[in-house]
N, C-alpha and C positions, 0 to 999 in steps of 0.2 A: 144423532142416531147412529148406532153401530151397524156397519155393514153385515150382512148375513155371514160372510166368509172373511175371516181375518187370516193374514199369513203369520207366521211365528214371531216376526219382528214387530207387527202391529200389535199382536196379542201381548207380547212382553212388554211393550211401551204402555199400553192401556193399563194392564194390571199394575205395573210399577208406579205409574202417575196416581192411580186410585189408591194404592196402598200407601203412598206418600201422604195423600190427602187424609187418609183415615188415621195415619200416625200422628197427624198434626191437629187431631180432634174434629174432623169433619164428621157430620152425622152419617151413621151407617144406614143404608137404604133397604136393608132386609132384616128380618128377625133372625138372629142367631146367637148362640151361646159362645161362639168361638171369638177369641181376643186377638188372634193372629191377623195383623193387617193384610198380609198377602192372601191368606186363605179366605178372608171375607171378600177381598177384591175379585178373587177367582169366582166365588160364589155369585157375586153380584153380576159378573160378566156372563156367566152361564145362565143367569135368570133374565138377563136383558134389561136391567134396570139402571144402567150406567148412563149418566147425562154426558157422555163424551162423544165427540163427533170425530171420525177418522176421514181425513180429506187426502185423497190420492192425487198425485199430479197429473195423471192420465185421465181423470174424470172431470 
């Protein structure tokens, strides 16, 4: 589950990891007509449907 607040480095890492998955033919989790993997990853992050967990060392 994604934390409510991501810092800019966590956000970039999550978007980059998901965009790489999409570019390697992972299923897209939202309905979209966009074929740019980075834009799709950003939309998925904004909608909160990503199955990616962010673990911080202080938590």
